[in-house]
MMTF fields as JSON, N, C-alpha, C and O atoms, coordinates in Angstrom:
{
  "mmtfVersion": "1.0.0",
  "mmtfProducer": "UNKNOWN",
  "numBonds": 179,
  "numAtoms": 180,
  "numGroups": 45,
  "numChains": 1,
  "numModels": 1,
  "chainsPerModel": [1],
  "groupsPerChain": [45],
  "chainIdList": ["A"],
  "bondAtomList": [4, 2, 8, 6, 12, 10, 16, 14, 20, 18, 24, 22, 28, 26, 32, 30, 36, 34, 40, 38, 44, 42, 48, 46, 52, 50, 56, 54, 60, 58, 64, 62, 68, 66, 72, 70, 76, 74, 80, 78, 84, 82, 88, 86, 92, 90, 96, 94, 100, 98, 104, 102, 108, 106, 112, 110, 116, 114, 120, 118, 124, 122, 128, 126, 132, 130, 136, 134, 140, 138, 144, 142, 148, 146, 152, 150, 156, 154, 160, 158, 164, 162, 168, 166, 172, 170, 176, 174],
  "bondOrderList": [1, 1, 1, 1, 1, 1, 1, 1, 1, 1, 1, 1, 1, 1, 1, 1, 1, 1, 1, 1, 1, 1, 1, 1, 1, 1, 1, 1, 1, 1, 1, 1, 1, 1, 1, 1, 1, 1, 1, 1, 1, 1, 1, 1],
  "groupList": [{"groupName": "MET", "atomNameList": ["N", "CA", "C", "O"], "elementList": ["N", "C", "C", "O"], "formalChargeList": [0, 0, 0, 0], "bondAtomList": [1, 0, 2, 1, 3, 2], "bondOrderList": [1, 1, 2], "singleLetterCode": "M", "chemCompType": "L-PEPTIDE LINKING"}, {"groupName": "LYS", "atomNameList": ["N", "CA", "C", "O"], "elementList": ["N", "C", "C", "O"], "formalChargeList": [0, 0, 0, 0], "bondAtomList": [1, 0, 2, 1, 3, 2], "bondOrderList": [1, 1, 2], "singleLetterCode": "K", "chemCompType": "L-PEPTIDE LINKING"}, {"groupName": "PHE", "atomNameList": ["N", "CA", "C", "O"], "elementList": ["N", "C", "C", "O"], "formalChargeList": [0, 0, 0, 0], "bondAtomList": [1, 0, 2, 1, 3, 2], "bondOrderList": [1, 1, 2], "singleLetterCode": "F", "chemCompType": "L-PEPTIDE LINKING"}, {"groupName": "THR", "atomNameList": ["N", "CA", "C", "O"], "elementList": ["N", "C", "C", "O"], "formalChargeList": [0, 0, 0, 0], "bondAtomList": [1, 0, 2, 1, 3, 2], "bondOrderList": [1, 1, 2], "singleLetterCode": "T", "chemCompType": "L-PEPTIDE LINKING"}, {"groupName": "GLU", "atomNameList": ["N", "CA", "C", "O"], "elementList": ["N", "C", "C", "O"], "formalChargeList": [0, 0, 0, 0], "bondAtomList": [1, 0, 2, 1, 3, 2], "bondOrderList": [1, 1, 2], "singleLetterCode": "E", "chemCompType": "L-PEPTIDE LINKING"}, {"groupName": "ALA", "atomNameList": ["N", "CA", "C", "O"], "elementList": ["N", "C", "C", "O"], "formalChargeList": [0, 0, 0, 0], "bondAtomList": [1, 0, 2, 1, 3, 2], "bondOrderList": [1, 1, 2], "singleLetterCode": "A", "chemCompType": "L-PEPTIDE LINKING"}, {"groupName": "GLN", "atomNameList": ["N", "CA", "C", "O"], "elementList": ["N", "C", "C", "O"], "formalChargeList": [0, 0, 0, 0], "bondAtomList": [1, 0, 2, 1, 3, 2], "bondOrderList": [1, 1, 2], "singleLetterCode": "Q", "chemCompType": "L-PEPTIDE LINKING"}, {"groupName": "LEU", "atomNameList": ["N", "CA", "C", "O"], "elementList": ["N", "C", "C", "O"], "formalChargeList": [0, 0, 0, 0], "bondAtomList": [1, 0, 2, 1, 3, 2], "bondOrderList": [1, 1, 2], "singleLetterCode": "L", "chemCompType": "L-PEPTIDE LINKING"}, {"groupName": "ILE", "atomNameList": ["N", "CA", "C", "O"], "elementList": ["N", "C", "C", "O"], "formalChargeList": [0, 0, 0, 0], "bondAtomList": [1, 0, 2, 1, 3, 2], "bondOrderList": [1, 1, 2], "singleLetterCode": "I", "chemCompType": "L-PEPTIDE LINKING"}, {"groupName": "GLY", "atomNameList": ["N", "CA", "C", "O"], "elementList": ["N", "C", "C", "O"], "formalChargeList": [0, 0, 0, 0], "bondAtomList": [1, 0, 2, 1, 3, 2], "bondOrderList": [1, 1, 2], "singleLetterCode": "G", "chemCompType": "PEPTIDE LINKING"}, {"groupName": "TYR", "atomNameList": ["N", "CA", "C", "O"], "elementList": ["N", "C", "C", "O"], "formalChargeList": [0, 0, 0, 0], "bondAtomList": [1, 0, 2, 1, 3, 2], "bondOrderList": [1, 1, 2], "singleLetterCode": "Y", "chemCompType": "L-PEPTIDE LINKING"}, {"groupName": "PRO", "atomNameList": ["N", "CA", "C", "O"], "elementList": ["N", "C", "C", "O"], "formalChargeList": [0, 0, 0, 0], "bondAtomList": [1, 0, 2, 1, 3, 2], "bondOrderList": [1, 1, 2], "singleLetterCode": "P", "chemCompType": "L-PEPTIDE LINKING"}, {"groupName": "HIS", "atomNameList": ["N", "CA", "C", "O"], "elementList": ["N", "C", "C", "O"], "formalChargeList": [0, 0, 0, 0], "bondAtomList": [1, 0, 2, 1, 3, 2], "bondOrderList": [1, 1, 2], "singleLetterCode": "H", "chemCompType": "L-PEPTIDE LINKING"}, {"groupName": "VAL", "atomNameList": ["N", "CA", "C", "O"], "elementList": ["N", "C", "C", "O"], "formalChargeList": [0, 0, 0, 0], "bondAtomList": [1, 0, 2, 1, 3, 2], "bondOrderList": [1, 1, 2], "singleLetterCode": "V", "chemCompType": "L-PEPTIDE LINKING"}, {"groupName": "ARG", "atomNameList": ["N", "CA", "C", "O"], "elementList": ["N", "C", "C", "O"], "formalChargeList": [0, 0, 0, 0], "bondAtomList": [1, 0, 2, 1, 3, 2], "bondOrderList": [1, 1, 2], "singleLetterCode": "R", "chemCompType": "L-PEPTIDE LINKING"}, {"groupName": "ASP", "atomNameList": ["N", "CA", "C", "O"], "elementList": ["N", "C", "C", "O"], "formalChargeList": [0, 0, 0, 0], "bondAtomList": [1, 0, 2, 1, 3, 2], "bondOrderList": [1, 1, 2], "singleLetterCode": "D", "chemCompType": "L-PEPTIDE LINKING"}, {"groupName": "SER", "atomNameList": ["N", "CA", "C", "O"], "elementList": ["N", "C", "C", "O"], "formalChargeList": [0, 0, 0, 0], "bondAtomList": [1, 0, 2, 1, 3, 2], "bondOrderList": [1, 1, 2], "singleLetterCode": "S", "chemCompType": "L-PEPTIDE LINKING"}],
  "groupTypeList": [0, 1, 2, 3, 4, 5, 6, 7, 4, 3, 5, 8, 8, 4, 7, 7, 5, 5, 4, 9, 10, 11, 12, 13, 7, 9, 4, 5, 8, 5, 14, 14, 7, 6, 4, 13, 7, 8, 1, 4, 15, 7, 14, 12, 16],
  "groupIdList": [1, 2, 3, 4, 5, 6, 7, 8, 9, 10, 11, 12, 13, 14, 15, 16, 17, 18, 19, 20, 21, 22, 23, 24, 25, 26, 27, 28, 29, 30, 31, 32, 33, 34, 35, 36, 37, 38, 39, 40, 41, 42, 43, 44, 45],
  "secStructList": [7, 7, 7, 7, 2, 2, 2, 2, 2, 2, 2, 2, 2, 2, 2, 2, 2, 2, 2, 6, 7, 7, 7, 7, 7, 4, 4, 4, 1, 7, 7, 7, 6, 6, 7, 1, 1, 7, 2, 2, 2, 2, 2, 6, 7],
  "xCoordList": [12.657, 12.185, 12.545, 13.697, 11.863, 12.286, 12.445, 11.654, 13.588, 14.44, 13.915, 14.368, 12.87, 12.371, 12.973, 13.799, 12.609, 13.388, 12.873, 13.709, 11.8, 11.179, 12.166, 12.624, 12.464, 13.521, 14.882, 15.51, 15.197, 16.656, 16.639, 17.609, 15.823, 15.648, 15.769, 16.775, 14.672, 14.545, 15.926, 16.356, 16.454, 17.905, 19.028, 19.831, 19.036, 20.082, 19.783, 20.738, 18.418, 17.96, 18.25, 18.242, 18.486, 18.545, 20.335, 20.899, 20.956, 22.469, 22.881, 23.634, 22.32, 22.869, 22.412, 23.28, 21.233, 20.804, 21.816, 22.062, 22.22, 23.029, 24.405, 24.973, 24.858, 26.188, 25.84, 26.82, 24.592, 24.02, 23.872, 24.171, 23.454, 22.71, 21.279, 20.816, 20.493, 19.203, 18.533, 19.167, 17.323, 16.555, 15.351, 14.451, 15.396, 14.539, 13.807, 14.434, 12.512, 11.662, 12.109, 12.303, 12.215, 12.513, 11.576, 11.947, 10.418, 9.376, 9.243, 8.669, 9.992, 9.999, 11.287, 11.49, 12.164, 13.452, 12.906, 12.178, 13.255, 12.838, 13.885, 15.026, 13.414, 14.457, 13.458, 12.366, 14.305, 13.596, 13.803, 14.887, 12.994, 13.089, 14.562, 15.331, 14.818, 15.932, 17.33, 18.407, 17.209, 18.546, 18.903, 18.079, 20.163, 20.69, 21.188, 20.788, 22.199, 22.874, 21.746, 20.992, 21.854, 20.833, 21.888, 22.627, 21.852, 22.773, 22.74, 23.677, 21.722, 21.689, 22.056, 22.084, 22.364, 22.943, 24.6, 25.378, 24.957, 26.269, 26.943, 28.047, 25.989, 26.207, 26.554, 27.588, 25.729, 25.814, 26.632, 26.488, 27.651, 28.414, 29.667, 30.66],
  "yCoordList": [-24.967, -24.588, -23.053, -22.667, -22.431, -20.979, -20.913, -21.321, -20.337, -20.138, -18.72, -17.73, -18.662, -17.421, -16.861, -17.466, -15.467, -14.676, -15.578, -15.888, -15.893, -16.729, -17.946, -18.048, -18.719, -19.843, -19.562, -20.18, -18.532, -18.095, -17.544, -17.884, -16.858, -16.426, -17.625, -17.812, -18.476, -19.97, -20.767, -21.358, -20.622, -21.417, -20.919, -21.676, -19.309, -18.697, -18.833, -19.082, -18.668, -18.825, -20.35, -20.68, -21.181, -22.773, -22.721, -23.203, -22.183, -22.154, -21.549, -22.125, -20.331, -19.688, -20.511, -20.659, -21.136, -21.684, -23.086, -23.517, -23.554, -24.734, -24.358, -25.19, -23.191, -22.114, -21.918, -21.684, -21.935, -21.617, -20.251, -19.724, -19.535, -17.966, -18.371, -19.067, -17.598, -17.815, -16.894, -15.982, -17.183, -16.207, -15.649, -16.328, -14.228, -13.59, -12.48, -11.668, -12.58, -11.548, -10.051, -9.759, -9.483, -8.026, -7.118, -6.222, -7.443, -6.828, -7.264, -6.769, -8.423, -8.962, -8.564, -9.032, -7.656, -7.034, -5.733, -4.983, -5.531, -4.556, -3.344, -3.342, -2.546, -1.266, 0.061, 0.091, 0.997, 2.378, 2.618, 2.206, 3.194, 3.222, 4.049, 3.715, 4.911, 5.687, 4.947, 5.482, 3.774, 2.974, 2.175, 1.369, 2.233, 1.18, -0.102, -1.25, 0.335, -1.054, -0.924, 0.013, -2.429, -2.891, -3.143, -4.126, -2.227, -2.062, -3.804, -4.592, -3.915, -5.728, -6.615, -7.707, -6.744, -7.628, -7.339, -8.294, -6.308, -6.056, -6.422, -6.929, -6.034, -6.514, -7.962, -8.391, -8.676, -10.328, -11.066, -12.273, -10.164, -10.507, -11.049, -11.489],
  "zCoordList": [-38.382, -37.058, -36.69, -36.893, -36.31, -35.84, -34.27, -33.419, -34.113, -32.555, -32.257, -32.833, -31.269, -30.525, -29.57, -28.888, -29.353, -28.264, -26.949, -26.1, -26.837, -25.632, -25.363, -24.225, -26.169, -26.366, -25.826, -24.966, -26.488, -26.241, -24.756, -24.079, -24.233, -22.944, -22.036, -21.351, -22.04, -21.485, -21.33, -20.34, -22.511, -22.642, -21.755, -21.209, -21.618, -21.158, -19.546, -18.81, -18.97, -17.601, -17.153, -15.967, -18.131, -17.561, -17.428, -16.445, -18.364, -18.465, -17.107, -16.321, -16.896, -15.554, -14.46, -13.6, -14.21, -13.23, -12.983, -11.857, -13.95, -14.1, -13.353, -12.647, -13.527, -12.882, -11.567, -10.859, -10.893, -9.553, -9.469, -8.398, -10.419, -10.479, -10.714, -11.619, -9.382, -9.433, -10.586, -11.116, -10.895, -11.63, -11.003, -10.508, -11.061, -10.38, -11.358, -12.038, -11.313, -12.267, -11.989, -10.809, -12.551, -12.307, -11.502, -10.744, -11.745, -10.69, -9.317, -8.346, -9.503, -7.806, -6.984, -5.864, -7.609, -6.993, -6.419, -7.069, -5.305, -4.385, -4.541, -4.08, -5.113, -5.332, -5.897, -6.466, -5.489, -6.097, -7.621, -8.034, -8.533, -9.963, -10.142, -11.043, -9.417, -9.696, -9.459, -9.723, -8.979, -8.586, -9.54, -9.974, -10.044, -11.28, -10.478, -10.668, -9.484, -8.718, -7.85, -7.584, -7.38, -6.028, -4.981, -4.922, -4.255, -2.911, -2.201, -2.076, -1.947, -1.28, -2.221, -1.653, -3.395, -4.036, -3.878, -3.878, -3.777, -3.51, -2.202, -2.008, -1.344, 0.153, 0.108, 0.62, -0.475, -0.36, -1.424, -1.62, -2.227, -3.261, -2.414, -2.994]
}
């Protein structure tokens, strides 16, 4: 049986969710394209 990149991604997302980390699609994150760090994320940590 072949382990695909999509299966790996899903497994990692599930592991992180079990630890309390939310999954957010990149396109759903409000930021300017020039920004590497997302200031709102730093404020909430």
